[in-house]
C-alpha positions as CSV (number, residue, x, y, z in Angstrom):
1,M,0.0,0.0,0.0
2,S,1.3,3.5,-0.9
3,D,2.0,6.2,1.6
4,Q,-0.6,8.4,-0.2
5,Q,-3.2,5.6,0.3
6,D,-2.3,5.4,4.0
7,L,-3.1,9.1,4.4
8,L,-6.4,8.6,2.6
9,D,-7.3,5.6,4.7
10,H,-6.7,7.5,7.9
11,L,-7.9,10.9,6.8
12,E,-11.3,10.8,8.5
13,E,-9.7,9.8,11.8
14,I,-7.0,12.5,11.3
15,N,-9.5,15.2,10.7
16,A,-11.5,14.2,13.8
17,V,-8.6,15.1,16.1
18,P,-9.6,18.2,18.0
19,E,-7.2,21.1,17.7
20,E,-6.8,21.4,21.4
21,N,-5.5,17.8,21.5
22,I,-2.9,18.3,18.9
23,K,0.7,17.4,19.9
24,Y,3.7,19.0,18.2
25,C,6.9,17.2,17.3
26,D,9.9,18.4,19.3
27,I,12.5,16.9,16.9
28,P,12.8,17.3,13.1
29,Y,9.8,15.5,11.5
30,W,11.9,13.4,9.1
31,I,14.1,12.2,12.0
32,F,11.0,11.3,13.9
33,I,9.7,9.3,10.9
34,G,13.0,7.5,10.5
35,E,13.1,6.6,14.1
36,V,9.5,5.2,14.0
37,E,10.4,3.0,11.0
38,S,13.4,1.7,13.0
39,L,11.2,1.2,16.0
40,H,8.7,-0.8,14.0
41,S,11.5,-3.1,12.7
42,R,12.8,-3.6,16.2
43,A,9.4,-4.3,17.8
44,K,8.5,-6.7,15.0
45,Q,11.7,-8.7,15.8
46,D,10.9,-8.6,19.6
47,L,7.2,-9.3,19.1
48,P,7.2,-12.7,20.9
49,M,8.7,-11.1,24.0
50,L,6.3,-8.2,23.8
51,L,3.3,-10.5,23.4
52,A,4.2,-12.3,26.6
53,F,3.2,-9.1,28.4
54,N,-0.1,-8.8,26.5
55,F,1.1,-6.3,23.9
56,D,-1.5,-5.7,21.2
57,A,0.3,-6.7,18.0
58,T,-2.2,-4.8,15.8
59,K,-0.5,-1.6,17.1
60,L,2.5,-2.4,14.9
61,E,0.4,-2.4,11.7
62,R,-1.3,0.8,12.9
63,M,2.0,2.4,13.5
64,L,3.3,1.4,10.1
65,S,0.3,2.7,8.2
66,L,0.2,6.0,10.2
67,T,3.9,6.4,9.4
68,G,3.1,6.2,5.7
69,A,0.4,8.7,6.2
70,M,2.7,10.9,8.2
71,R,5.4,10.8,5.5
72,T,2.9,12.0,2.9
73,A,1.4,14.7,5.2
74,Q,4.9,16.1,5.9
75,A,5.9,16.0,2.2
76,N,2.6,17.8,1.3
77,W,3.4,20.5,3.9
78,E,7.0,20.9,2.7
79,T,5.6,21.4,-0.9
80,K,3.2,24.0,0.3
81,Q,6.1,25.8,2.2
82,T,8.1,25.8,-1.0
83,L,5.3,27.4,-2.9
84,K,5.0,30.0,-0.2
85,Q,8.7,30.8,-0.4
86,V,8.5,31.1,-4.2
87,A,5.6,33.5,-3.9
88,V,7.4,35.6,-1.3
89,E,10.6,35.6,-3.4
90,N,8.8,36.7,-6.5
91,W,7.2,39.5,-4.6
92,R,10.6,40.7,-3.3
93,K,12.0,40.6,-6.8
94,E,9.2,42.4,-8.6
95,A,8.0,44.9,-6.0
96,P,10.9,47.3,-6.4
97,I,10.0,47.7,-10.1
98,M,6.4,48.5,-9.1
99,Y,7.4,51.0,-6.5
100,E,9.9,52.8,-8.8
101,L,7.3,53.2,-11.6
102,H,4.7,54.2,-9.1
103,D,6.8,57.1,-7.9
104,E,7.8,58.0,-11.4
105,L,4.1,58.2,-12.5
106,I,3.2,60.4,-9.6
107,D,6.2,62.7,-10.1
108,F,5.4,63.2,-13.8
109,M,1.6,63.7,-13.2
110,E,2.1,66.2,-10.4
111,F,4.2,68.3,-12.8
112,A,2.1,67.7,-15.9
113,F,-1.1,68.5,-14.0
114,R,0.3,71.4,-11.9
115,N,-2.1,73.9,-13.4
116,Y,-5.2,71.7,-13.2
117,E,-6.7,71.6,-9.8
118,D,-9.3,68.9,-10.6
119,L,-6.6,66.5,-11.9
120,L,-4.4,67.2,-8.8
121,N,-7.3,66.4,-6.6
122,R,-7.8,63.0,-8.4
123,L,-4.1,62.4,-8.1
124,S,-4.2,63.2,-4.4
125,A,-7.1,60.8,-3.8
126,I,-5.2,58.0,-5.6
127,K,-2.1,58.6,-3.4
128,E,-4.0,57.9,-0.2
129,G,-2.9,54.8,1.7
130,D,0.5,53.1,1.7
131,S,-0.1,49.4,2.0
132,K,0.9,46.9,-0.7
133,A,-2.7,46.6,-1.8
134,D,-3.0,50.4,-2.0
135,T,0.1,50.6,-4.2
136,I,-1.3,48.0,-6.5
137,Q,-4.6,49.9,-6.8
138,D,-2.6,53.1,-7.3
139,M,-0.9,51.6,-10.4
140,A,-4.2,50.7,-12.0
141,S,-5.7,54.1,-11.2
142,L,-2.7,56.0,-12.4
143,A,-2.8,54.1,-15.6
144,V,-6.4,55.2,-16.2
145,L,-5.7,58.8,-15.2
146,G,-2.7,59.0,-17.4
147,K,-4.5,57.6,-20.5
148,D,-7.3,60.1,-19.9
149,N,-4.7,62.9,-20.1
150,V,-2.1,61.7,-22.5
151,E,-1.6,65.1,-24.1
152,L,-0.6,66.7,-20.8
153,L,1.9,63.9,-20.1
154,T,3.3,63.9,-23.6
155,A,3.9,67.7,-23.3
156,V,6.4,67.0,-20.4
157,N,8.1,64.2,-22.4
158,F,6.6,61.3,-20.5
159,E,6.9,57.9,-22.1
160,V,3.2,57.0,-22.4
161,E,3.8,53.3,-23.0
162,K,4.6,53.1,-19.3
163,L,0.9,53.5,-18.6
164,D,0.3,50.1,-20.2
165,T,3.2,48.8,-18.2
166,A,1.6,50.1,-15.0
167,A,-1.7,48.4,-15.8
168,A,0.1,45.1,-16.4
169,I,2.1,45.4,-13.2
170,A,-1.1,46.1,-11.2
171,D,-2.6,42.9,-12.6
172,R,0.5,40.8,-12.0
173,M,1.2,42.1,-8.5
174,G,-2.4,41.8,-7.5
175,T,-2.3,38.1,-8.3
176,L,1.1,37.7,-6.6
177,L,0.0,39.5,-3.5
178,G,-3.1,37.2,-3.3
179,E,-0.8,34.2,-3.5
180,V,1.5,35.5,-0.8
181,N,-1.3,36.4,1.6
182,G,-3.1,33.2,0.9
183,K,-0.1,31.2,1.9
184,M,0.9,33.2,4.9
185,Y,-2.0,34.5,6.8
186,F,-4.3,31.6,7.6
187,E,-4.0,28.3,9.6
188,D,-3.2,26.0,6.8
189,D,-5.3,22.8,6.4
190,I,-2.2,20.9,5.2
191,K,-0.3,21.8,8.3
192,L,-3.2,20.8,10.5
193,T,-3.4,17.5,8.7
194,R,0.3,16.9,9.3
195,D,0.0,17.9,13.0
196,R,-3.1,15.8,13.6
197,C,-1.4,12.8,11.9
198,Y,1.6,13.2,14.1
199,T,-0.7,13.3,17.2
200,L,-2.2,9.9,16.3
201,L,1.1,8.4,15.4
202,R,2.7,9.7,18.5
203,E,0.1,7.9,20.7
204,V,1.0,4.5,19.1
205,V,4.7,5.2,19.2
206,D,4.6,6.1,22.9
207,E,2.7,2.9,23.7
208,V,5.2,0.7,21.8
209,R,8.2,2.5,23.4
210,N,6.7,2.1,26.9
211,Y,6.2,-1.6,26.3
212,G,9.7,-2.0,25.1
213,K,11.3,-0.1,27.9
214,F,9.4,-2.2,30.4
215,V,9.9,-5.6,28.8
216,F,13.6,-4.9,28.4
217,R,14.1,-2.9,31.6
218,K,16.9,-5.3,32.6
219,N,18.6,-5.4,29.2
220,H,20.2,-2.0,28.7
221,E,21.2,-2.5,25.1
222,K,17.7,-3.6,24.0
223,R,16.0,-1.0,26.1
224,Q,18.0,1.7,24.3
225,G,16.3,0.7,21.1
226,Y,13.0,1.9,22.4
227,I,14.3,5.4,23.3
228,S,14.6,8.2,20.7
229,K,18.2,8.1,19.5
230,Y,18.0,11.7,18.5
231,K,17.0,12.7,22.1
232,R,19.6,10.4,23.6
233,Q,22.3,12.1,21.6
234,R,21.0,15.6,22.4
235,M,21.0,14.7,26.1
236,T,24.6,13.3,25.9
237,A,25.8,16.4,24.2
238,Y,24.0,18.6,26.8
239,R,25.6,16.7,29.7
240,K,29.0,16.9,28.0
241,T,28.7,20.6,27.6
242,K,27.6,21.0,31.3
243,T,30.6,18.9,32.4
244,E,33.0,21.0,30.4
245,E,31.5,24.2,31.7
246,A,31.8,22.9,35.3
247,S,35.5,22.1,34.8
248,L,36.4,25.6,33.7
C-alpha cells in the first residue's frame, strides 16, 4: 500500500482530532519518521517477547500505516512551504520595479497637472494609503488617469507606454499578493493534517516504546532501542557541555 493511500485511509480519523488535543513534534519530522520506522522493525523482531506481556500486535500495523500517512502529510506541507517561499521571493524581486514606476508616474503627473486643480485632486485621492494593496490599486488608477490625459503627459516628455506597463504590473502584482497572503495568513489545512497525523502516530509510538522499555528494563542494550536516538544524543551532548563548563 502506498503512503498516499495510507493518508487517505486515515484521513477521516486524522480530521477528527480536536485542535486542542494536537501534539507537536519536538524533533525534526523526518528524523521522527525515520526513528519510527526503526522502532517498527525492532518491535517486530521482539514481538514474541512483547506479546508475553499482553502487547497488542495490531498496534504495529497501525504504527506502520500511520507512518506512511505521516510521510505523505509532511511531504505535502513541505511542498506548500516551498510554494509560499516562491511567492514571497517573486514579490521581493518584482516589488521594487512596481514602487519605482509608481513614484515616477506620480512625479510626472504632479508636474504635468500642476495647473489643473481637478486633476491634482484626483491624483491626491489616488495617493491615499500606503499598503501593498494600496500601491497595486494606485498603479491601476494611475494608468487610467494617465490615459485620460495623454496630451498633458506627452507635453512633459513622459513615455506614455509606461501607462500600459503600470496596468500590467497592477494585474501581475495583485495576483502575486493574493498568492503571498493566501499562503501566509491563515491556519493551513495541510499543516493541520500533518500535526493531527503526528498526534495519532505519537500515541502509538509512545505505547510501543513504553512496552519495550518495560519488557527490556533489565537489558540496557535492547531498552535503548525503544528510546529516541536523537533525544539520547542531544542529552549526551548537553551533559558533556555542562561537564566541560563545570570544569572551567
